[in-house]
Jmol script that loads the backbone (N, CA, C; Angstrom):
load data "model"
ATOM      1  N   MET A   1      12.152   2.603   0.307  1.00  0.00           N
ATOM      2  CA  MET A   1      11.300   1.445   0.249  1.00  0.00           C
ATOM      3  C   MET A   1      11.527   0.749  -1.097  1.00  0.00           C
ATOM      4  N   LYS A   2      11.944  -0.493  -1.048  1.00  0.00           N
ATOM      5  CA  LYS A   2      12.297  -1.180  -2.277  1.00  0.00           C
ATOM      6  C   LYS A   2      11.177  -2.091  -2.792  1.00  0.00           C
ATOM      7  N   ARG A   3      10.369  -2.616  -1.883  1.00  0.00           N
ATOM      8  CA  ARG A   3       9.338  -3.565  -2.286  1.00  0.00           C
ATOM      9  C   ARG A   3       8.036  -3.277  -1.561  1.00  0.00           C
ATOM     10  N   TRP A   4       6.950  -3.736  -2.160  1.00  0.00           N
ATOM     11  CA  TRP A   4       5.637  -3.611  -1.541  1.00  0.00           C
ATOM     12  C   TRP A   4       5.292  -4.927  -0.870  1.00  0.00           C
ATOM     13  N   SER A   5       5.401  -4.973   0.430  1.00  0.00           N
ATOM     14  CA  SER A   5       5.010  -6.180   1.156  1.00  0.00           C
ATOM     15  C   SER A   5       3.491  -6.186   1.297  1.00  0.00           C
ATOM     16  N   PRO A   6       2.893  -7.355   1.451  1.00  0.00           N
ATOM     17  CA  PRO A   6       1.445  -7.401   1.686  1.00  0.00           C
ATOM     18  C   PRO A   6       1.031  -6.553   2.896  1.00  0.00           C
ATOM     19  N   TYR A   7       1.867  -6.512   3.926  1.00  0.00           N
ATOM     20  CA  TYR A   7       1.553  -5.706   5.109  1.00  0.00           C
ATOM     21  C   TYR A   7       1.479  -4.223   4.752  1.00  0.00           C
ATOM     22  N   ARG A   8       2.458  -3.733   4.004  1.00  0.00           N
ATOM     23  CA  ARG A   8       2.458  -2.315   3.602  1.00  0.00           C
ATOM     24  C   ARG A   8       1.244  -1.994   2.730  1.00  0.00           C
ATOM     25  N   ILE A   9       0.955  -2.899   1.810  1.00  0.00           N
ATOM     26  CA  ILE A   9      -0.191  -2.696   0.922  1.00  0.00           C
ATOM     27  C   ILE A   9      -1.482  -2.650   1.739  1.00  0.00           C
ATOM     28  N   ARG A  10      -1.660  -3.589   2.663  1.00  0.00           N
ATOM     29  CA  ARG A  10      -2.859  -3.603   3.513  1.00  0.00           C
ATOM     30  C   ARG A  10      -2.970  -2.319   4.319  1.00  0.00           C
ATOM     31  N   LEU A  11      -1.864  -1.863   4.861  1.00  0.00           N
ATOM     32  CA  LEU A  11      -1.862  -0.651   5.674  1.00  0.00           C
ATOM     33  C   LEU A  11      -2.256   0.562   4.829  1.00  0.00           C
ATOM     34  N   ILE A  12      -1.687   0.696   3.652  1.00  0.00           N
ATOM     35  CA  ILE A  12      -2.020   1.813   2.768  1.00  0.00           C
ATOM     36  C   ILE A  12      -3.488   1.753   2.362  1.00  0.00           C
ATOM     37  N   LEU A  13      -3.953   0.582   1.936  1.00  0.00           N
ATOM     38  CA  LEU A  13      -5.348   0.452   1.521  1.00  0.00           C
ATOM     39  C   LEU A  13      -6.303   0.750   2.671  1.00  0.00           C
ATOM     40  N   HIS A  14      -5.963   0.295   3.862  1.00  0.00           N
ATOM     41  CA  HIS A  14      -6.815   0.563   5.014  1.00  0.00           C
ATOM     42  C   HIS A  14      -6.956   2.066   5.242  1.00  0.00           C
ATOM     43  N   HIS A  15      -5.840   2.772   5.285  1.00  0.00           N
ATOM     44  CA  HIS A  15      -5.886   4.200   5.551  1.00  0.00           C
ATOM     45  C   HIS A  15      -6.419   4.994   4.355  1.00  0.00           C
ATOM     46  N   HIS A  16      -6.432   4.390   3.182  1.00  0.00           N
ATOM     47  CA  HIS A  16      -7.001   5.027   1.997  1.00  0.00           C
ATOM     48  C   HIS A  16      -8.528   5.049   2.078  1.00  0.00           C
ATOM     49  N   ILE A  17      -9.117   4.003   2.667  1.00  0.00           N
ATOM     50  CA  ILE A  17     -10.582   3.885   2.653  1.00  0.00           C
ATOM     51  C   ILE A  17     -11.239   4.048   4.011  1.00  0.00           C
ATOM     52  N   SER A  18     -10.469   4.102   5.092  1.00  0.00           N
ATOM     53  CA  SER A  18     -11.075   4.090   6.415  1.00  0.00           C
ATOM     54  C   SER A  18     -10.377   5.052   7.369  1.00  0.00           C
ATOM     55  N   SER A  19     -11.171   5.645   8.246  1.00  0.00           N
ATOM     56  CA  SER A  19     -10.592   6.469   9.314  1.00  0.00           C
ATOM     57  C   SER A  19     -10.515   5.683  10.618  1.00  0.00           C
ATOM     58  N   ALA A  20     -10.947   4.427  10.586  1.00  0.00           N
ATOM     59  CA  ALA A  20     -10.866   3.573  11.772  1.00  0.00           C
ATOM     60  C   ALA A  20      -9.408   3.208  12.040  1.00  0.00           C
ATOM     61  N   PRO A  21      -9.075   2.906  13.286  1.00  0.00           N
ATOM     62  CA  PRO A  21      -7.710   2.460  13.581  1.00  0.00           C
ATOM     63  C   PRO A  21      -7.377   1.181  12.811  1.00  0.00           C
ATOM     64  N   PHE A  22      -6.146   1.081  12.384  1.00  0.00           N
ATOM     65  CA  PHE A  22      -5.686  -0.138  11.711  1.00  0.00           C
ATOM     66  C   PHE A  22      -5.785  -1.292  12.702  1.00  0.00           C
ATOM     67  N   PRO A  23      -6.360  -2.427  12.310  1.00  0.00           N
ATOM     68  CA  PRO A  23      -6.559  -3.531  13.259  1.00  0.00           C
ATOM     69  C   PRO A  23      -5.287  -4.007  13.963  1.00  0.00           C
ATOM     70  N   GLU A  24      -4.151  -3.848  13.326  1.00  0.00           N
ATOM     71  CA  GLU A  24      -2.897  -4.315  13.912  1.00  0.00           C
ATOM     72  C   GLU A  24      -2.003  -3.141  14.296  1.00  0.00           C
ATOM     73  N   SER A  25      -2.605  -2.041  14.729  1.00  0.00           N
ATOM     74  CA  SER A  25      -1.819  -0.846  15.045  1.00  0.00           C
ATOM     75  C   SER A  25      -0.951  -1.008  16.283  1.00  0.00           C
ATOM     76  N   GLU A  26      -1.161  -2.052  17.045  1.00  0.00           N
ATOM     77  CA  GLU A  26      -0.316  -2.322  18.215  1.00  0.00           C
ATOM     78  C   GLU A  26       0.896  -3.182  17.861  1.00  0.00           C
ATOM     79  N   ALA A  27       0.953  -3.654  16.620  1.00  0.00           N
ATOM     80  CA  ALA A  27       2.076  -4.492  16.191  1.00  0.00           C
ATOM     81  C   ALA A  27       3.364  -3.673  16.205  1.00  0.00           C
ATOM     82  N   PRO A  28       4.478  -4.281  16.588  1.00  0.00           N
ATOM     83  CA  PRO A  28       5.747  -3.549  16.646  1.00  0.00           C
ATOM     84  C   PRO A  28       6.150  -2.903  15.313  1.00  0.00           C
ATOM     85  N   LEU A  29       5.782  -3.513  14.221  1.00  0.00           N
ATOM     86  CA  LEU A  29       6.178  -3.016  12.899  1.00  0.00           C
ATOM     87  C   LEU A  29       5.328  -1.829  12.434  1.00  0.00           C
ATOM     88  N   TYR A  30       4.192  -1.598  13.062  1.00  0.00           N
ATOM     89  CA  TYR A  30       3.252  -0.571  12.607  1.00  0.00           C
ATOM     90  C   TYR A  30       3.879   0.827  12.583  1.00  0.00           C
ATOM     91  N   ILE A  31       4.423   1.266  13.681  1.00  0.00           N
ATOM     92  CA  ILE A  31       4.978   2.627  13.772  1.00  0.00           C
ATOM     93  C   ILE A  31       6.116   2.817  12.778  1.00  0.00           C
ATOM     94  N   GLN A  32       6.995   1.826  12.668  1.00  0.00           N
ATOM     95  CA  GLN A  32       8.105   1.911  11.717  1.00  0.00           C
ATOM     96  C   GLN A  32       7.576   2.011  10.286  1.00  0.00           C
ATOM     97  N   THR A  33       6.563   1.227   9.961  1.00  0.00           N
ATOM     98  CA  THR A  33       6.008   1.246   8.608  1.00  0.00           C
ATOM     99  C   THR A  33       5.310   2.571   8.328  1.00  0.00           C
ATOM    100  N   ILE A  34       4.557   3.072   9.294  1.00  0.00           N
ATOM    101  CA  ILE A  34       3.915   4.386   9.136  1.00  0.00           C
ATOM    102  C   ILE A  34       4.977   5.455   8.882  1.00  0.00           C
ATOM    103  N   ASP A  35       6.052   5.437   9.666  1.00  0.00           N
ATOM    104  CA  ASP A  35       7.132   6.411   9.486  1.00  0.00           C
ATOM    105  C   ASP A  35       7.720   6.338   8.075  1.00  0.00           C
ATOM    106  N   GLU A  36       7.917   5.130   7.556  1.00  0.00           N
ATOM    107  CA  GLU A  36       8.448   4.951   6.203  1.00  0.00           C
ATOM    108  C   GLU A  36       7.480   5.514   5.162  1.00  0.00           C
ATOM    109  N   LEU A  37       6.192   5.255   5.358  1.00  0.00           N
ATOM    110  CA  LEU A  37       5.195   5.716   4.395  1.00  0.00           C
ATOM    111  C   LEU A  37       5.034   7.234   4.446  1.00  0.00           C
ATOM    112  N   VAL A  38       5.163   7.815   5.617  1.00  0.00           N
ATOM    113  CA  VAL A  38       5.124   9.277   5.742  1.00  0.00           C
ATOM    114  C   VAL A  38       6.365   9.877   5.079  1.00  0.00           C
ATOM    115  N   SER A  39       7.533   9.297   5.345  1.00  0.00           N
ATOM    116  CA  SER A  39       8.781   9.789   4.735  1.00  0.00           C
ATOM    117  C   SER A  39       8.750   9.680   3.218  1.00  0.00           C
ATOM    118  N   SER A  40       8.046   8.671   2.715  1.00  0.00           N
ATOM    119  CA  SER A  40       7.940   8.466   1.267  1.00  0.00           C
ATOM    120  C   SER A  40       6.868   9.356   0.642  1.00  0.00           C
ATOM    121  N   GLY A  41       6.109  10.059   1.476  1.00  0.00           N
ATOM    122  CA  GLY A  41       5.070  10.937   0.946  1.00  0.00           C
ATOM    123  C   GLY A  41       3.781  10.228   0.592  1.00  0.00           C
ATOM    124  N   ILE A  42       3.560   9.045   1.134  1.00  0.00           N
ATOM    125  CA  ILE A  42       2.382   8.253   0.798  1.00  0.00           C
ATOM    126  C   ILE A  42       1.248   8.462   1.800  1.00  0.00           C
ATOM    127  N   LEU A  43       1.583   8.647   3.071  1.00  0.00           N
ATOM    128  CA  LEU A  43       0.585   8.895   4.109  1.00  0.00           C
ATOM    129  C   LEU A  43       0.864  10.215   4.806  1.00  0.00           C
ATOM    130  N   GLN A  44      -0.204  10.793   5.357  1.00  0.00           N
ATOM    131  CA  GLN A  44      -0.088  11.998   6.181  1.00  0.00           C
ATOM    132  C   GLN A  44      -1.282  12.034   7.124  1.00  0.00           C
ATOM    133  N   LYS A  45      -1.208  12.870   8.139  1.00  0.00           N
ATOM    134  CA  LYS A  45      -2.339  13.067   9.043  1.00  0.00           C
ATOM    135  C   LYS A  45      -3.234  14.161   8.458  1.00  0.00           C
ATOM    136  N   ASP A  46      -4.551  13.981   8.588  1.00  0.00           N
ATOM    137  CA  ASP A  46      -5.472  15.019   8.128  1.00  0.00           C
ATOM    138  C   ASP A  46      -5.825  15.966   9.275  1.00  0.00           C
ATOM    139  N   GLN A  47      -6.742  16.875   9.050  1.00  0.00           N
ATOM    140  CA  GLN A  47      -7.089  17.880  10.058  1.00  0.00           C
ATOM    141  C   GLN A  47      -7.723  17.258  11.302  1.00  0.00           C
ATOM    142  N   ASP A  48      -8.275  16.039  11.175  1.00  0.00           N
ATOM    143  CA  ASP A  48      -8.862  15.338  12.325  1.00  0.00           C
ATOM    144  C   ASP A  48      -7.882  14.377  12.991  1.00  0.00           C
ATOM    145  N   ASN A  49      -6.620  14.430  12.562  1.00  0.00           N
ATOM    146  CA  ASN A  49      -5.548  13.600  13.103  1.00  0.00           C
ATOM    147  C   ASN A  49      -5.672  12.120  12.721  1.00  0.00           C
ATOM    148  N   PHE A  50      -6.315  11.854  11.563  1.00  0.00           N
ATOM    149  CA  PHE A  50      -6.403  10.491  11.029  1.00  0.00           C
ATOM    150  C   PHE A  50      -5.339  10.328   9.950  1.00  0.00           C
ATOM    151  N   TRP A  51      -4.837   9.110   9.811  1.00  0.00           N
ATOM    152  CA  TRP A  51      -3.913   8.823   8.721  1.00  0.00           C
ATOM    153  C   TRP A  51      -4.712   8.720   7.434  1.00  0.00           C
ATOM    154  N   VAL A  52      -4.251   9.397   6.389  1.00  0.00           N
ATOM    155  CA  VAL A  52      -4.891   9.358   5.071  1.00  0.00           C
ATOM    156  C   VAL A  52      -3.801   9.282   4.007  1.00  0.00           C
ATOM    157  N   THR A  53      -4.199   8.845   2.822  1.00  0.00           N
ATOM    158  CA  THR A  53      -3.250   8.817   1.714  1.00  0.00           C
ATOM    159  C   THR A  53      -3.106  10.229   1.142  1.00  0.00           C
ATOM    160  N   THR A  54      -1.898  10.553   0.761  1.00  0.00           N
ATOM    161  CA  THR A  54      -1.605  11.822   0.081  1.00  0.00           C
ATOM    162  C   THR A  54      -2.006  11.667  -1.387  1.00  0.00           C
ATOM    163  N   ASP A  55      -1.782  12.702  -2.178  1.00  0.00           N
ATOM    164  CA  ASP A  55      -2.027  12.579  -3.618  1.00  0.00           C
ATOM    165  C   ASP A  55      -1.167  11.466  -4.214  1.00  0.00           C
ATOM    166  N   LEU A  56       0.079  11.357  -3.740  1.00  0.00           N
ATOM    167  CA  LEU A  56       0.953  10.272  -4.197  1.00  0.00           C
ATOM    168  C   LEU A  56       0.378   8.916  -3.787  1.00  0.00           C
ATOM    169  N   GLY A  57      -0.086   8.805  -2.541  1.00  0.00           N
ATOM    170  CA  GLY A  57      -0.686   7.552  -2.076  1.00  0.00           C
ATOM    171  C   GLY A  57      -1.925   7.193  -2.865  1.00  0.00           C
ATOM    172  N   LYS A  58      -2.756   8.185  -3.180  1.00  0.00           N
ATOM    173  CA  LYS A  58      -3.965   7.937  -3.986  1.00  0.00           C
ATOM    174  C   LYS A  58      -3.582   7.466  -5.384  1.00  0.00           C
ATOM    175  N   ALA A  59      -2.552   8.074  -5.957  1.00  0.00           N
ATOM    176  CA  ALA A  59      -2.090   7.661  -7.283  1.00  0.00           C
ATOM    177  C   ALA A  59      -1.554   6.231  -7.248  1.00  0.00           C
ATOM    178  N   LEU A  60      -0.882   5.868  -6.159  1.00  0.00           N
ATOM    179  CA  LEU A  60      -0.370   4.508  -6.010  1.00  0.00           C
ATOM    180  C   LEU A  60      -1.517   3.503  -5.940  1.00  0.00           C
ATOM    181  N   VAL A  61      -2.545   3.815  -5.155  1.00  0.00           N
ATOM    182  CA  VAL A  61      -3.711   2.928  -5.063  1.00  0.00           C
ATOM    183  C   VAL A  61      -4.387   2.818  -6.427  1.00  0.00           C
ATOM    184  N   ASP A  62      -4.531   3.930  -7.134  1.00  0.00           N
ATOM    185  CA  ASP A  62      -5.112   3.895  -8.483  1.00  0.00           C
ATOM    186  C   ASP A  62      -4.296   3.006  -9.407  1.00  0.00           C
ATOM    187  N   LEU A  63      -2.970   3.098  -9.315  1.00  0.00           N
ATOM    188  CA  LEU A  63      -2.091   2.263 -10.135  1.00  0.00           C
ATOM    189  C   LEU A  63      -2.324   0.787  -9.842  1.00  0.00           C
ATOM    190  N   TRP A  64      -2.397   0.442  -8.542  1.00  0.00           N
ATOM    191  CA  TRP A  64      -2.655  -0.954  -8.172  1.00  0.00           C
ATOM    192  C   TRP A  64      -3.999  -1.414  -8.722  1.00  0.00           C
ATOM    193  N   CYS A  65      -5.015  -0.556  -8.629  1.00  0.00           N
ATOM    194  CA  CYS A  65      -6.358  -0.933  -9.079  1.00  0.00           C
ATOM    195  C   CYS A  65      -6.436  -1.092 -10.597  1.00  0.00           C
ATOM    196  N   GLU A  66      -5.596  -0.376 -11.321  1.00  0.00           N
ATOM    197  CA  GLU A  66      -5.606  -0.454 -12.781  1.00  0.00           C
ATOM    198  C   GLU A  66      -4.719  -1.566 -13.328  1.00  0.00           C
ATOM    199  N   THR A  67      -3.987  -2.238 -12.467  1.00  0.00           N
ATOM    200  CA  THR A  67      -3.096  -3.308 -12.908  1.00  0.00           C
ATOM    201  C   THR A  67      -3.923  -4.527 -13.310  1.00  0.00           C
ATOM    202  N   PRO A  68      -3.782  -4.988 -14.548  1.00  0.00           N
ATOM    203  CA  PRO A  68      -4.567  -6.141 -14.979  1.00  0.00           C
ATOM    204  C   PRO A  68      -4.066  -7.436 -14.335  1.00  0.00           C
ATOM    205  N   LEU A  69      -4.935  -8.417 -14.322  1.00  0.00           N
ATOM    206  CA  LEU A  69      -4.523  -9.729 -13.829  1.00  0.00           C
ATOM    207  C   LEU A  69      -3.507 -10.336 -14.785  1.00  0.00           C
ATOM    208  N   PRO A  70      -2.545 -11.081 -14.266  1.00  0.00           N
ATOM    209  CA  PRO A  70      -1.562 -11.718 -15.152  1.00  0.00           C
ATOM    210  C   PRO A  70      -2.223 -12.798 -16.010  1.00  0.00           C
ATOM    211  N   ILE A  71      -1.598 -13.061 -17.116  1.00  0.00           N
ATOM    212  CA  ILE A  71      -2.058 -14.116 -18.011  1.00  0.00           C
ATOM    213  C   ILE A  71      -1.084 -15.284 -17.906  1.00  0.00           C
ATOM    214  N   ILE A  72      -1.612 -16.460 -17.706  1.00  0.00           N
ATOM    215  CA  ILE A  72      -0.767 -17.657 -17.653  1.00  0.00           C
ATOM    216  C   ILE A  72      -0.602 -18.177 -19.073  1.00  0.00           C
ATOM    217  N   ARG A  73       0.640 -18.398 -19.456  1.00  0.00           N
ATOM    218  CA  ARG A  73       0.916 -18.933 -20.787  1.00  0.00           C
ATOM    219  C   ARG A  73       1.792 -20.165 -20.641  1.00  0.00           C
ATOM    220  N   TYR A  74       1.504 -21.140 -21.436  1.00  0.00           N
ATOM    221  CA  TYR A  74       2.291 -22.359 -21.435  1.00  0.00           C
ATOM    222  C   TYR A  74       3.116 -22.396 -22.707  1.00  0.00           C
ATOM    223  N   ALA A  75       4.329 -22.886 -22.602  1.00  0.00           N
ATOM    224  CA  ALA A  75       5.220 -22.931 -23.753  1.00  0.00           C
ATOM    225  C   ALA A  75       5.844 -24.313 -23.856  1.00  0.00           C
ATOM    226  N   ASP A  76       6.036 -24.725 -25.072  1.00  0.00           N
ATOM    227  CA  ASP A  76       6.745 -25.963 -25.334  1.00  0.00           C
ATOM    228  C   ASP A  76       8.232 -25.661 -25.194  1.00  0.00           C
ATOM    229  N   PRO A  77       8.930 -26.291 -24.253  1.00  0.00           N
ATOM    230  CA  PRO A  77      10.336 -25.957 -24.007  1.00  0.00           C
ATOM    231  C   PRO A  77      11.271 -26.290 -25.175  1.00  0.00           C
ATOM    232  N   ARG A  78      10.786 -27.025 -26.144  1.00  0.00           N
ATOM    233  CA  ARG A  78      11.634 -27.356 -27.295  1.00  0.00           C
ATOM    234  C   ARG A  78      11.736 -26.187 -28.258  1.00  0.00           C
ATOM    235  N   PHE A  79      10.906 -25.178 -28.089  1.00  0.00           N
ATOM    236  CA  PHE A  79      10.904 -24.039 -29.003  1.00  0.00           C
ATOM    237  C   PHE A  79      11.083 -22.747 -28.225  1.00  0.00           C
ATOM    238  N   ASP A  80      11.672 -21.729 -28.854  1.00  0.00           N
ATOM    239  CA  ASP A  80      11.836 -20.416 -28.218  1.00  0.00           C
ATOM    240  C   ASP A  80      10.554 -19.657 -28.143  1.00  0.00           C
TER     241      ASP A  80
END
end "model"
wireframe off; spacefill off
backbone 0.3
color backbone group
């Protein structure tokens, strides 16, 4: 997995906080994305057969949550 698409992020966050079915679980891309996330060690099934984040997935969500908002800076192009 090279990039975090909004779809992947939504899917991970959903399974991190909810045991409900993902709203778009019938989408063709869902199974492929789940397989990628399981192969990457981010998601797994729990004892009740629900998708949940692994320790790696939880750490990833924590990393996203700790990321500060970007700062917009303006520069005069005449100067470095």
